[in-house]
ZAKOL-948985 format. One line per field, with one value per atom (N, C-alpha, C): residue number from 1; residue in one letter; atom name; x, y, z. Coordinates in nm, 2 decimals. Last residue first. Layout:
REM residues N
pos	[NUM, ...]
code	[a, ...]
site	[CA, ...]
east	[X, ...]
north	[Y, ...]
up	[Z, ...]
***
This chain:
REM residues 192
pos	[192, 192, 192, 191, 191, 191, 190, 190, 190, 189, 189, 189, 188, 188, 188, 187, 187, 187, 186, 186, 186, 185, 185, 185, 184, 184, 184, 183, 183, 183, 182, 182, 182, 181, 181, 181, 180, 180, 180, 179, 179, 179, 178, 178, 178, 177, 177, 177, 176, 176, 176, 175, 175, 175, 174, 174, 174, 173, 173, 173, 172, 172, 172, 171, 171, 171, 170, 170, 170, 169, 169, 169, 168, 168, 168, 167, 167, 167, 166, 166, 166, 165, 165, 165, 164, 164, 164, 163, 163, 163, 162, 162, 162, 161, 161, 161, 160, 160, 160, 159, 159, 159, 158, 158, 158, 157, 157, 157, 156, 156, 156, 155, 155, 155, 154, 154, 154, 153, 153, 153, 152, 152, 152, 151, 151, 151, 150, 150, 150, 149, 149, 149, 148, 148, 148, 147, 147, 147, 146, 146, 146, 145, 145, 145, 144, 144, 144, 143, 143, 143, 142, 142, 142, 141, 141, 141, 140, 140, 140, 139, 139, 139, 138, 138, 138, 137, 137, 137, 136, 136, 136, 135, 135, 135, 134, 134, 134, 133, 133, 133, 132, 132, 132, 131, 131, 131, 130, 130, 130, 129, 129, 129, 128, 128, 128, 127, 127, 127, 126, 126, 126, 125, 125, 125, 124, 124, 124, 123, 123, 123, 122, 122, 122, 121, 121, 121, 120, 120, 120, 119, 119, 119, 118, 118, 118, 117, 117, 117, 116, 116, 116, 115, 115, 115, 114, 114, 114, 113, 113, 113, 112, 112, 112, 111, 111, 111, 110, 110, 110, 109, 109, 109, 108, 108, 108, 107, 107, 107, 106, 106, 106, 105, 105, 105, 104, 104, 104, 103, 103, 103, 102, 102, 102, 101, 101, 101, 100, 100, 100, 99, 99, 99, 98, 98, 98, 97, 97, 97, 96, 96, 96, 95, 95, 95, 94, 94, 94, 93, 93, 93, 92, 92, 92, 91, 91, 91, 90, 90, 90, 89, 89, 89, 88, 88, 88, 87, 87, 87, 86, 86, 86, 85, 85, 85, 84, 84, 84, 83, 83, 83, 82, 82, 82, 81, 81, 81, 80, 80, 80, 79, 79, 79, 78, 78, 78, 77, 77, 77, 76, 76, 76, 75, 75, 75, 74, 74, 74, 73, 73, 73, 72, 72, 72, 71, 71, 71, 70, 70, 70, 69, 69, 69, 68, 68, 68, 67, 67, 67, 66, 66, 66, 65, 65, 65, 64, 64, 64, 63, 63, 63, 62, 62, 62, 61, 61, 61, 60, 60, 60, 59, 59, 59, 58, 58, 58, 57, 57, 57, 56, 56, 56, 55, 55, 55, 54, 54, 54, 53, 53, 53, 52, 52, 52, 51, 51, 51, 50, 50, 50, 49, 49, 49, 48, 48, 48, 47, 47, 47, 46, 46, 46, 45, 45, 45, 44, 44, 44, 43, 43, 43, 42, 42, 42, 41, 41, 41, 40, 40, 40, 39, 39, 39, 38, 38, 38, 37, 37, 37, 36, 36, 36, 35, 35, 35, 34, 34, 34, 33, 33, 33, 32, 32, 32, 31, 31, 31, 30, 30, 30, 29, 29, 29, 28, 28, 28, 27, 27, 27, 26, 26, 26, 25, 25, 25, 24, 24, 24, 23, 23, 23, 22, 22, 22, 21, 21, 21, 20, 20, 20, 19, 19, 19, 18, 18, 18, 17, 17, 17, 16, 16, 16, 15, 15, 15, 14, 14, 14, 13, 13, 13, 12, 12, 12, 11, 11, 11, 10, 10, 10, 9, 9, 9, 8, 8, 8, 7, 7, 7, 6, 6, 6, 5, 5, 5, 4, 4, 4, 3, 3, 3, 2, 2, 2, 1, 1, 1]
code	[x, x, x, x, x, x, x, x, x, x, x, x, x, x, x, x, x, x, x, x, x, x, x, x, x, x, x, x, x, x, x, x, x, x, x, x, x, x, x, x, x, x, x, x, x, x, x, x, x, x, x, x, x, x, x, x, x, x, x, x, x, x, x, x, x, x, x, x, x, x, x, x, x, x, x, x, x, x, x, x, x, x, x, x, x, x, x, x, x, x, x, x, x, x, x, x, x, x, x, x, x, x, x, x, x, x, x, x, x, x, x, x, x, x, x, x, x, x, x, x, x, x, x, x, x, x, x, x, x, x, x, x, x, x, x, x, x, x, x, x, x, x, x, x, x, x, x, x, x, x, x, x, x, x, x, x, x, x, x, x, x, x, x, x, x, x, x, x, x, x, x, x, x, x, x, x, x, x, x, x, x, x, x, x, x, x, x, x, x, x, x, x, x, x, x, x, x, x, x, x, x, x, x, x, x, x, x, x, x, x, x, x, x, x, x, x, x, x, x, x, x, x, x, x, x, x, x, x, x, x, x, x, x, x, x, x, x, x, x, x, x, x, x, x, x, x, x, x, x, x, x, x, x, x, x, x, x, x, x, x, x, x, x, x, x, x, x, x, x, x, x, x, x, x, x, x, x, x, x, x, x, x, x, x, x, x, x, x, x, x, x, x, x, x, x, x, x, x, x, x, x, x, x, x, x, x, x, x, x, x, x, x, x, x, x, x, x, x, x, x, x, x, x, x, x, x, x, x, x, x, x, x, x, x, x, x, x, x, x, x, x, x, x, x, x, x, x, x, x, x, x, x, x, x, x, x, x, x, x, x, x, x, x, x, x, x, x, x, x, x, x, x, x, x, x, x, x, x, x, x, x, x, x, x, x, x, x, x, x, x, x, x, x, x, x, x, x, x, x, x, x, x, x, x, x, x, x, x, x, x, x, x, x, x, x, x, x, x, x, x, x, x, x, x, x, x, x, x, x, x, x, x, x, x, x, x, x, x, x, x, x, x, x, x, x, x, x, x, x, x, x, x, x, x, x, x, x, x, x, x, x, x, x, x, x, x, x, x, x, x, x, x, x, x, x, x, x, x, x, x, x, x, x, x, x, x, x, x, x, x, x, x, x, x, x, x, x, x, x, x, x, x, x, x, x, x, x, x, x, x, x, x, x, x, x, x, x, x, x, x, x, x, x, x, x, x, x, x, x, x, x, x, x, x, x, x, x, x, x, x, x, x, x, x, x, x, x, x, x, x, x, x, x, x, x, x, x, x, x, x, x, x, x, x, x, x, x, x, x, x, x, x, x, x, x, x]
site	[N, CA, C, N, CA, C, N, CA, C, N, CA, C, N, CA, C, N, CA, C, N, CA, C, N, CA, C, N, CA, C, N, CA, C, N, CA, C, N, CA, C, N, CA, C, N, CA, C, N, CA, C, N, CA, C, N, CA, C, N, CA, C, N, CA, C, N, CA, C, N, CA, C, N, CA, C, N, CA, C, N, CA, C, N, CA, C, N, CA, C, N, CA, C, N, CA, C, N, CA, C, N, CA, C, N, CA, C, N, CA, C, N, CA, C, N, CA, C, N, CA, C, N, CA, C, N, CA, C, N, CA, C, N, CA, C, N, CA, C, N, CA, C, N, CA, C, N, CA, C, N, CA, C, N, CA, C, N, CA, C, N, CA, C, N, CA, C, N, CA, C, N, CA, C, N, CA, C, N, CA, C, N, CA, C, N, CA, C, N, CA, C, N, CA, C, N, CA, C, N, CA, C, N, CA, C, N, CA, C, N, CA, C, N, CA, C, N, CA, C, N, CA, C, N, CA, C, N, CA, C, N, CA, C, N, CA, C, N, CA, C, N, CA, C, N, CA, C, N, CA, C, N, CA, C, N, CA, C, N, CA, C, N, CA, C, N, CA, C, N, CA, C, N, CA, C, N, CA, C, N, CA, C, N, CA, C, N, CA, C, N, CA, C, N, CA, C, N, CA, C, N, CA, C, N, CA, C, N, CA, C, N, CA, C, N, CA, C, N, CA, C, N, CA, C, N, CA, C, N, CA, C, N, CA, C, N, CA, C, N, CA, C, N, CA, C, N, CA, C, N, CA, C, N, CA, C, N, CA, C, N, CA, C, N, CA, C, N, CA, C, N, CA, C, N, CA, C, N, CA, C, N, CA, C, N, CA, C, N, CA, C, N, CA, C, N, CA, C, N, CA, C, N, CA, C, N, CA, C, N, CA, C, N, CA, C, N, CA, C, N, CA, C, N, CA, C, N, CA, C, N, CA, C, N, CA, C, N, CA, C, N, CA, C, N, CA, C, N, CA, C, N, CA, C, N, CA, C, N, CA, C, N, CA, C, N, CA, C, N, CA, C, N, CA, C, N, CA, C, N, CA, C, N, CA, C, N, CA, C, N, CA, C, N, CA, C, N, CA, C, N, CA, C, N, CA, C, N, CA, C, N, CA, C, N, CA, C, N, CA, C, N, CA, C, N, CA, C, N, CA, C, N, CA, C, N, CA, C, N, CA, C, N, CA, C, N, CA, C, N, CA, C, N, CA, C, N, CA, C, N, CA, C, N, CA, C, N, CA, C, N, CA, C, N, CA, C, N, CA, C, N, CA, C, N, CA, C, N, CA, C, N, CA, C, N, CA, C, N, CA, C, N, CA, C, N, CA, C, N, CA, C, N, CA, C, N, CA, C, N, CA, C, N, CA, C, N, CA, C, N, CA, C, N, CA, C, N, CA, C, N, CA, C, N, CA, C, N, CA, C, N, CA, C, N, CA, C, N, CA, C, N, CA, C, N, CA, C, N, CA, C]
east	[0.17, 0.17, 0.24, 0.17, 0.30, 0.28, 0.09, 0.05, 0.17, 0.22, 0.19, 0.10, 0.27, 0.13, 0.07, 0.54, 0.47, 0.36, 0.60, 0.64, 0.58, 0.48, 0.42, 0.47, 0.67, 0.50, 0.43, 0.92, 0.89, 0.73, 0.82, 0.86, 0.86, 0.80, 0.72, 0.76, 1.08, 0.96, 0.84, 1.25, 1.24, 1.18, 1.14, 1.09, 1.12, 1.22, 1.07, 1.04, 1.44, 1.46, 1.31, 1.42, 1.42, 1.39, 1.47, 1.33, 1.32, 1.64, 1.68, 1.52, 1.58, 1.71, 1.73, 1.30, 1.38, 1.52, 1.24, 1.23, 1.31, 0.93, 1.12, 1.13, 0.80, 0.77, 0.91, 0.86, 0.86, 0.89, 0.88, 0.75, 0.74, 1.13, 0.97, 0.87, 1.29, 1.22, 1.13, 1.32, 1.26, 1.20, 1.52, 1.36, 1.28, 1.70, 1.64, 1.49, 1.76, 1.76, 1.66, 1.86, 1.78, 1.69, 2.07, 1.98, 1.89, 2.25, 2.21, 2.08, 2.34, 2.25, 2.19, 2.27, 2.36, 2.27, 2.07, 2.09, 2.18, 2.09, 2.10, 2.17, 1.79, 1.89, 1.94, 1.44, 1.56, 1.68, 1.11, 1.15, 1.32, 0.99, 1.02, 1.14, 0.59, 0.79, 0.86, 0.41, 0.49, 0.60, 0.10, 0.25, 0.29, -0.20, -0.10, 0.07, -0.28, -0.22, -0.18, -0.35, -0.19, -0.18, -0.59, -0.45, -0.36, -0.76, -0.75, -0.72, -0.58, -0.65, -0.74, -0.27, -0.42, -0.51, -0.07, -0.11, -0.26, 0.10, 0.09, 0.02, 0.03, -0.03, -0.05, 0.18, 0.06, -0.03, 0.46, 0.41, 0.25, 0.48, 0.47, 0.42, 0.46, 0.36, 0.40, 0.69, 0.58, 0.46, 0.89, 0.86, 0.72, 0.86, 0.83, 0.78, 0.72, 0.84, 0.78, 0.81, 0.77, 0.83, 0.94, 0.79, 0.74, 1.13, 1.10, 0.97, 1.24, 1.15, 1.13, 1.39, 1.43, 1.36, 1.19, 1.25, 1.36, 0.86, 1.03, 1.11, 0.72, 0.73, 0.88, 0.43, 0.50, 0.64, 0.24, 0.24, 0.36, -0.05, 0.09, 0.11, -0.34, -0.26, -0.13, -0.49, -0.45, -0.37, -0.78, -0.74, -0.67, -0.88, -0.84, -0.80, -0.89, -1.00, -0.97, -0.71, -0.80, -0.95, -0.48, -0.48, -0.61, -0.57, -0.58, -0.57, -0.50, -0.59, -0.63, -0.18, -0.31, -0.44, -0.15, -0.08, -0.17, -0.15, -0.23, -0.23, 0.06, -0.08, -0.17, 0.28, 0.22, 0.08, 0.25, 0.26, 0.27, 0.16, 0.32, 0.30, 0.05, 0.04, 0.16, -0.11, -0.01, -0.02, -0.23, -0.28, -0.16, -0.33, -0.21, -0.26, -0.35, -0.40, -0.37, -0.13, -0.22, -0.29, -0.03, -0.19, -0.23, 0.23, 0.19, -0.02, 0.29, 0.36, 0.28, 0.06, 0.08, 0.14, 0.09, -0.02, -0.02, 0.37, 0.33, 0.15, 0.39, 0.50, 0.42, 0.28, 0.23, 0.27, 0.41, 0.29, 0.24, 0.66, 0.67, 0.50, 0.58, 0.65, 0.65, 0.47, 0.39, 0.51, 0.74, 0.63, 0.49, 0.87, 0.92, 0.77, 0.66, 0.76, 0.81, 0.66, 0.59, 0.60, 0.79, 0.84, 0.78, 0.66, 0.68, 0.72, 0.50, 0.66, 0.60, 0.39, 0.37, 0.54, 0.15, 0.27, 0.30, -0.05, -0.03, 0.11, -0.19, -0.10, -0.05, -0.40, -0.39, -0.27, -0.44, -0.35, -0.35, -0.77, -0.66, -0.57, -0.98, -0.94, -0.81, -1.05, -0.92, -0.91, -1.20, -1.23, -1.13, -1.15, -1.14, -1.12, -1.18, -1.30, -1.29, -0.96, -1.03, -1.14, -0.78, -0.80, -0.89, -0.87, -0.87, -0.87, -0.58, -0.76, -0.73, -0.31, -0.44, -0.57, -0.27, -0.33, -0.43, -0.09, -0.02, -0.12, -0.29, -0.21, -0.11, -0.42, -0.50, -0.41, -0.24, -0.29, -0.37, -0.21, -0.07, -0.14, -0.46, -0.43, -0.29, -0.48, -0.58, -0.51, -0.26, -0.25, -0.35, -0.40, -0.25, -0.23, -0.62, -0.59, -0.51, -0.55, -0.52, -0.61, -0.85, -0.75, -0.69, -0.95, -0.92, -0.82, -1.20, -1.07, -1.05, -1.31, -1.35, -1.22, -1.35, -1.30, -1.31, -1.21, -1.29, -1.25, -0.99, -1.12, -1.25, -0.88, -0.84, -1.00, -0.95, -1.00, -0.96, -0.70, -0.78, -0.83, -0.54, -0.52, -0.67, -0.34, -0.44, -0.41, -0.28, -0.27, -0.33, -0.41, -0.44, -0.41, -0.32, -0.26, -0.32, -0.37, -0.23, -0.15, -0.57, -0.47, -0.36, -0.71, -0.71, -0.58, -0.76, -0.73, -0.64, -0.89, -0.75, -0.68, -1.12, -0.99, -0.89, -1.22, -1.22, -1.08, -1.32, -1.14, -1.19, -1.48, -1.38, -1.27, -1.71, -1.63, -1.54, -1.81, -1.72, -1.65, -1.77, -1.84, -1.74, -1.67, -1.62, -1.76, -1.58, -1.69, -1.70, -1.37, -1.35, -1.40, -1.56, -1.45, -1.39, -1.71, -1.79, -1.68, -1.52, -1.58, -1.63, -1.36, -1.30, -1.37, -1.63, -1.59, -1.49, -1.62, -1.73, -1.73, -1.34, -1.40, -1.50, -1.35, -1.37, -1.36, -0.98, -1.11, -1.20, -0.86, -0.87, -1.05, -0.89, -0.75, -0.80, -1.16, -1.12, -0.99, -1.24, -1.11, -1.09, -1.47, -1.41, -1.27, -1.63, -1.61, -1.50, -1.82, -1.71, -1.64]
north	[-0.99, -1.11, -1.14, -0.72, -0.78, -0.88, -0.51, -0.60, -0.70, -0.23, -0.23, -0.37, -0.21, -0.20, -0.26, -0.18, -0.10, -0.12, -0.51, -0.35, -0.26, -0.65, -0.66, -0.51, -0.57, -0.56, -0.56, -0.67, -0.52, -0.51, -0.93, -0.84, -0.70, -1.03, -1.07, -0.95, -1.02, -0.90, -0.91, -1.15, -0.99, -0.92, -1.39, -1.35, -1.23, -1.43, -1.35, -1.35, -1.29, -1.33, -1.35, -1.15, -1.29, -1.39, -0.92, -0.97, -1.11, -0.78, -0.84, -0.93, -0.51, -0.55, -0.65, -0.35, -0.47, -0.46, -0.05, -0.12, -0.25, 0.23, 0.16, 0.04, 0.41, 0.36, 0.26, 0.67, 0.52, 0.50, 0.97, 0.90, 0.78, 1.07, 1.03, 1.03, 1.01, 1.15, 1.17, 0.74, 0.78, 0.93, 0.74, 0.65, 0.75, 0.86, 0.93, 0.84, 0.63, 0.77, 0.85, 0.52, 0.45, 0.60, 0.65, 0.62, 0.53, 0.66, 0.81, 0.80, 0.44, 0.49, 0.60, 0.19, 0.32, 0.36, -0.08, 0.03, 0.08, -0.42, -0.34, -0.22, -0.40, -0.46, -0.39, -0.37, -0.32, -0.42, -0.24, -0.39, -0.34, -0.05, -0.08, -0.19, 0.04, -0.04, -0.05, 0.19, 0.18, 0.09, 0.20, 0.15, 0.15, 0.45, 0.29, 0.31, 0.63, 0.57, 0.40, 0.80, 0.85, 0.73, 0.73, 0.57, 0.65, 0.92, 0.81, 0.71, 1.18, 1.14, 1.01, 1.16, 1.11, 1.13, 1.16, 1.28, 1.26, 0.96, 1.03, 1.18, 0.82, 0.76, 0.87, 1.01, 0.98, 0.91, 0.94, 1.08, 1.09, 0.65, 0.73, 0.89, 0.67, 0.58, 0.66, 0.80, 0.84, 0.78, 0.61, 0.76, 0.82, 0.44, 0.40, 0.50, 0.36, 0.46, 0.47, 0.06, 0.15, 0.21, -0.02, 0.07, 0.07, -0.24, -0.14, -0.17, -0.30, -0.35, -0.23, -0.22, -0.27, -0.30, -0.14, -0.05, -0.12, -0.27, -0.30, -0.18, -0.22, -0.16, -0.19, -0.30, -0.37, -0.31, -0.17, -0.17, -0.22, -0.24, -0.20, -0.24, -0.25, -0.17, -0.18, -0.16, -0.27, -0.21, -0.11, -0.08, -0.14, -0.23, -0.31, -0.27, 0.05, -0.07, -0.16, 0.21, 0.27, 0.12, 0.04, 0.08, 0.13, 0.01, -0.12, -0.08, 0.26, 0.22, 0.08, 0.24, 0.34, 0.32, 0.03, 0.02, 0.15, 0.07, -0.02, -0.05, 0.28, 0.28, 0.19, 0.12, 0.24, 0.30, -0.22, -0.06, 0.02, -0.48, -0.49, -0.33, -0.63, -0.54, -0.51, -0.83, -0.79, -0.72, -0.90, -0.92, -0.88, -1.08, -1.05, -1.01, -1.16, -1.10, -1.05, -1.37, -1.21, -1.24, -1.60, -1.56, -1.44, -1.66, -1.50, -1.51, -1.84, -1.81, -1.77, -1.81, -1.94, -1.95, -1.54, -1.60, -1.73, -1.49, -1.43, -1.50, -1.70, -1.70, -1.62, -1.60, -1.67, -1.74, -1.32, -1.30, -1.45, -1.46, -1.39, -1.39, -1.53, -1.62, -1.54, -1.33, -1.47, -1.54, -1.14, -1.10, -1.25, -1.33, -1.30, -1.26, -1.32, -1.43, -1.46, -1.07, -1.16, -1.28, -0.78, -0.90, -1.01, -0.54, -0.56, -0.71, -0.51, -0.52, -0.57, -0.46, -0.35, -0.41, -0.58, -0.61, -0.51, -0.49, -0.54, -0.55, -0.66, -0.65, -0.65, -0.69, -0.67, -0.60, -0.90, -0.75, -0.83, -1.00, -1.05, -0.91, -0.83, -0.95, -0.97, -0.65, -0.61, -0.70, -0.59, -0.61, -0.63, -0.62, -0.56, -0.63, -0.75, -0.68, -0.63, -0.89, -0.95, -0.88, -0.75, -0.66, -0.77, -0.58, -0.72, -0.68, -0.41, -0.47, -0.57, -0.36, -0.50, -0.47, -0.08, -0.11, -0.27, -0.15, -0.14, -0.09, -0.29, -0.40, -0.27, -0.03, -0.13, -0.25, 0.16, 0.16, 0.05, -0.04, -0.01, 0.01, 0.00, -0.17, -0.17, 0.27, 0.22, 0.07, 0.28, 0.34, 0.30, 0.13, 0.08, 0.14, 0.30, 0.17, 0.11, 0.63, 0.51, 0.40, 0.83, 0.76, 0.64, 1.16, 1.05, 0.94, 1.44, 1.34, 1.19, 1.72, 1.60, 1.48, 2.00, 1.94, 1.78, 2.13, 2.07, 2.07, 2.25, 2.31, 2.28, 1.89, 2.05, 2.10, 1.66, 1.69, 1.84, 1.56, 1.62, 1.67, 1.23, 1.36, 1.43, 1.05, 1.09, 1.23, 0.85, 0.94, 0.91, 0.83, 0.76, 0.90, 1.03, 0.88, 0.79, 1.30, 1.22, 1.04, 1.40, 1.39, 1.35, 1.35, 1.50, 1.49, 1.05, 1.17, 1.27, 1.04, 0.99, 1.04, 1.21, 1.24, 1.14, 1.07, 1.18, 1.26, 0.83, 0.81, 0.98, 0.92, 0.88, 0.90, 1.01, 1.08, 1.03, 0.76, 0.82, 0.94, 0.47, 0.64, 0.71, 0.17, 0.28, 0.37, -0.06, -0.06, 0.08, -0.04, -0.02, -0.09, 0.00, -0.13, -0.19, 0.24, 0.06, -0.04, 0.37, 0.37, 0.24, 0.39, 0.33, 0.30, 0.50, 0.37, 0.32, 0.76, 0.70, 0.51, 0.87, 0.85, 0.72, 0.69, 0.78, 0.76, 0.56, 0.51, 0.64, 0.42, 0.54, 0.50, 0.17, 0.22, 0.33, -0.05, 0.07, 0.11, -0.26, -0.18, -0.08, -0.30, -0.39, -0.33, -0.05, -0.10, -0.21, -0.02, 0.01, -0.10]
up	[1.11, 1.24, 1.31, 0.98, 1.05, 1.16, 0.84, 0.87, 0.88, 0.70, 0.83, 0.90, 0.44, 0.43, 0.62, 0.47, 0.38, 0.42, 0.58, 0.61, 0.57, 0.39, 0.48, 0.54, 0.12, 0.12, 0.28, 0.23, 0.23, 0.19, 0.32, 0.44, 0.36, 0.08, 0.11, 0.22, -0.08, -0.16, -0.04, 0.09, 0.09, 0.04, -0.01, 0.16, 0.18, -0.29, -0.21, -0.09, -0.47, -0.32, -0.30, -0.70, -0.71, -0.52, -0.67, -0.66, -0.68, -0.45, -0.55, -0.56, -0.36, -0.40, -0.51, -0.30, -0.33, -0.41, -0.16, -0.30, -0.25, -0.11, -0.03, -0.17, -0.15, -0.02, 0.02, -0.38, -0.36, -0.17, -0.42, -0.38, -0.34, -0.47, -0.56, -0.56, -0.28, -0.26, -0.41, -0.26, -0.20, -0.19, -0.51, -0.52, -0.42, -0.38, -0.48, -0.51, -0.20, -0.11, -0.26, -0.36, -0.27, -0.27, -0.50, -0.57, -0.50, -0.29, -0.32, -0.43, -0.24, -0.11, -0.18, -0.53, -0.41, -0.32, -0.56, -0.57, -0.48, -0.71, -0.61, -0.64, -0.93, -0.86, -0.77, -0.81, -0.89, -0.84, -0.77, -0.77, -0.84, -0.53, -0.64, -0.66, -0.43, -0.40, -0.49, -0.26, -0.39, -0.37, -0.13, -0.11, -0.23, -0.14, -0.22, -0.22, -0.09, 0.02, -0.03, -0.34, -0.27, -0.16, -0.49, -0.47, -0.42, -0.50, -0.38, -0.42, -0.52, -0.38, -0.36, -0.72, -0.73, -0.57, -0.72, -0.71, -0.72, -0.64, -0.57, -0.58, -0.89, -0.79, -0.67, -1.10, -1.08, -1.00, -0.97, -0.99, -0.98, -1.00, -0.86, -0.91, -1.30, -1.24, -1.14, -1.36, -1.37, -1.30, -1.27, -1.22, -1.26, -1.43, -1.31, -1.21, -1.69, -1.64, -1.52, -1.91, -1.80, -1.76, -2.15, -2.20, -2.02, -1.96, -2.09, -2.12, -1.66, -1.72, -1.84, -1.42, -1.50, -1.65, -1.18, -1.22, -1.40, -1.14, -1.20, -1.23, -0.91, -1.01, -1.06, -0.67, -0.72, -0.88, -0.48, -0.60, -0.60, -0.23, -0.32, -0.43, -0.22, -0.13, -0.13, -0.54, -0.44, -0.35, -0.69, -0.55, -0.51, -0.92, -0.85, -0.66, -1.05, -1.06, -0.95, -1.06, -1.01, -1.04, -1.14, -1.00, -0.96, -1.40, -1.32, -1.16, -1.50, -1.53, -1.41, -1.47, -1.37, -1.36, -1.58, -1.43, -1.37, -1.85, -1.78, -1.62, -1.86, -1.89, -1.86, -1.83, -1.77, -1.73, -1.88, -1.96, -1.83, -1.78, -1.85, -1.95, -1.46, -1.60, -1.68, -1.27, -1.32, -1.48, -0.91, -1.06, -1.16, -0.62, -0.73, -0.89, -0.30, -0.43, -0.54, -0.11, -0.15, -0.27, 0.02, -0.01, -0.02, 0.00, 0.14, 0.15, -0.18, -0.01, 0.09, -0.40, -0.31, -0.19, -0.44, -0.44, -0.37, -0.50, -0.38, -0.40, -0.73, -0.56, -0.47, -0.88, -0.83, -0.73, -0.93, -0.89, -0.84, -1.01, -0.92, -0.85, -1.28, -1.15, -0.99, -1.39, -1.39, -1.25, -1.44, -1.37, -1.27, -1.56, -1.48, -1.35, -1.82, -1.75, -1.65, -1.90, -1.82, -1.74, -1.87, -1.87, -1.81, -1.77, -1.89, -1.90, -1.49, -1.50, -1.66, -1.21, -1.28, -1.34, -0.95, -1.02, -1.16, -0.72, -0.85, -0.92, -0.44, -0.50, -0.64, -0.12, -0.30, -0.36, 0.13, 0.03, -0.09, 0.16, 0.09, 0.10, 0.44, 0.31, 0.29, 0.58, 0.51, 0.38, 0.77, 0.65, 0.54, 1.14, 1.03, 0.86, 1.33, 1.27, 1.15, 1.39, 1.34, 1.28, 1.61, 1.44, 1.36, 1.93, 1.81, 1.69, 2.08, 2.03, 1.91, 2.20, 2.17, 2.19, 2.12, 2.20, 2.22, 1.87, 1.99, 2.11, 1.69, 1.77, 1.88, 1.69, 1.70, 1.81, 1.53, 1.64, 1.72, 1.29, 1.37, 1.53, 1.23, 1.22, 1.33, 1.12, 1.24, 1.28, 0.95, 1.07, 1.18, 0.71, 0.79, 0.90, 0.66, 0.72, 0.80, 0.75, 0.67, 0.75, 0.81, 0.89, 0.78, 0.83, 0.77, 0.77, 0.99, 0.99, 0.86, 0.87, 0.88, 0.86, 0.86, 1.00, 1.01, 0.58, 0.61, 0.79, 0.43, 0.39, 0.48, 0.34, 0.33, 0.29, 0.62, 0.45, 0.47, 0.80, 0.77, 0.64, 0.87, 0.76, 0.83, 1.13, 1.00, 0.90, 1.42, 1.31, 1.16, 1.68, 1.58, 1.48, 1.92, 1.92, 1.77, 1.87, 1.84, 1.86, 2.03, 2.10, 2.05, 1.84, 1.82, 1.91, 1.73, 1.65, 1.69, 2.00, 1.93, 1.88, 1.93, 2.08, 2.02, 1.74, 1.70, 1.81, 1.86, 1.74, 1.73, 2.04, 2.07, 2.01, 1.85, 1.93, 1.95, 1.79, 1.66, 1.76, 2.02, 1.97, 1.89, 1.92, 2.02, 1.99, 1.77, 1.86, 1.99, 1.59, 1.68, 1.81, 1.39, 1.36, 1.52, 1.44, 1.40, 1.43, 1.44, 1.53, 1.53, 1.14, 1.31, 1.39, 1.04, 1.02, 1.11, 1.15, 1.15, 1.15, 1.03, 1.18, 1.24, 0.75, 0.81, 0.95, 0.60, 0.68, 0.72, 0.31, 0.42, 0.46, 0.15, 0.22, 0.31, 0.07, 0.11, 0.21, -0.04, -0.12, -0.06, 0.11, 0.11, 0.04, 0.28, 0.19, 0.17, 0.58, 0.49, 0.39]
***
């Protein structure tokens, strides 16, 4: 299994769990292990975050997972703010972090870096957060990326609108690094 892979085949899962591929198919078919089927095919795909949830729920060791560090892509045109956030995420949580300052760069870097999470500033100029979300969600290779908005206080209707637009969550105070880390961990289901 490739290090940056966010979606696994039943064969990948079988190797990680040290079971036969048929066992993984049974877990999938009876609903224990969630995922999706490739359209027009019987092939199954399991998101990495779902495998982690499944393994923890069944007391399976997750040491076999080649997850490496959580990769976070910070999208913010205010480089001083983005640099401070990236440095704190690297030092405090051990994440692998890259920064981009435009909508275009976000798409290009997402393809190469394969982040687990995008932190998108809603307040930054030159960044169209809704366009980023739309493009990520429409790409087969990128749709497992979790998108978290960085925003000031949002009303209930504004936060609901974000979720409808493809965001997986939001942080109301980007200066609260503990909240940012908690949201990243919730989104990626890696909570130790």
